[in-house]
Steps between C-alpha positions, in 0.01 A plus 500: 500500500671311780864586520786359705506822709129479580542133605786609724270731693212249494697245707506685833146633448375140445649412840324794658167402327541150648537665842166677450332176389632296794402785741144487373508122536588553866198723548282225345653240733439719806140554394449129509674480841799316363731709705818287475468493122450877495827543700691261267375700199614823662837337563509437130435870445800576716718274278362669182559841650864418562528357147361785291771750600771241436352419152482870416858557595609184325353608172575868561127569478429722795242766423249743650221273363647205686527696820130612487392141417702369786335740742158395376589137554622577853175688578306180414735225619637666817220752567149378420567126507658474847254751648205293372672181621534624859149648493358161402725294727494714818310825483151385395409478870566875532249574225515856387808582706685211336412628153618849595831358624553314173410804293750710706774254404407509132499883492835519687650259249370704204639819659837335554520382140397840363765671713762244381412566135552877545840458657653187350683457164399217267867441421691564822446323832502744797706434812206570730124452494240711674257297713457118530502348150162361421620134434642496856169632643312233297731238641379581850136480392566159348642380829188622681284290274724189550485546878134590514434234763745653740419873448192689606331740258591815705870399488479437134335839442782665701767335285318604179477856618865493609605394147275773354664760720848362411429528125371855538782610727815695407726236657818472295596136450804382314430336164635149486737443204580142409866408540763443768413481863181702454377275226572193715309661793202563270513137383498376861209731576301373200571136595388578857169632360458180297545304822224713659268417207587129521478480883311805630549529881628750750853372491542531120324839501724624779816389317382663183433833676838489674675442171310789345659727763841346431450561132423869556815537718721331240349720221562811709859407564546421129369848406726670744798316368417595146453868607830502678675339200350766267607784737 
């Protein structure tokens, strides 16, 4: 019997399921060498990934089930899909080495998600995250595919391995909370990435990377201010 409570929990899970479906669609597009379409679909996955948490909190429907399903969607949409995209767009010339590089990224993403599930709470958002978040890493792989005419396969492989190492690392990065100056900085960073997708070139990519550093600094200062206030 379908109850109002079950429908409440079904809403965020439906958004996450859509994320999985769109991520698979991106893999299909990349398989047919429609690389721009594959990137646009992955951008849709980013939007859905941002929505499911909001929907869950809006309906007070956060759960362990939702957290596990969200990680599975991330493994597909931000792990397997971007790795396959870059392999098809840039790394095919490297044959077995290119496949190994892509597999390394997928495994690093899975490891990062598993570690996150063991340390994170389904109901409370932590102030820090360990390692580069997999959607951020996927964002860099998407840019590689868009700029495939300007990037050599060895450079692309280096960036993919760098993202894999970043996800597996113990680097402590501040978690971005929406609101105030930090929320505005995140909004500017996301808009900067949209500009990169719309007009991929070295200027837009450079600005996006610079703003990522600015965002980290702002988040660090924000965390220090909160810590000092609590003390």
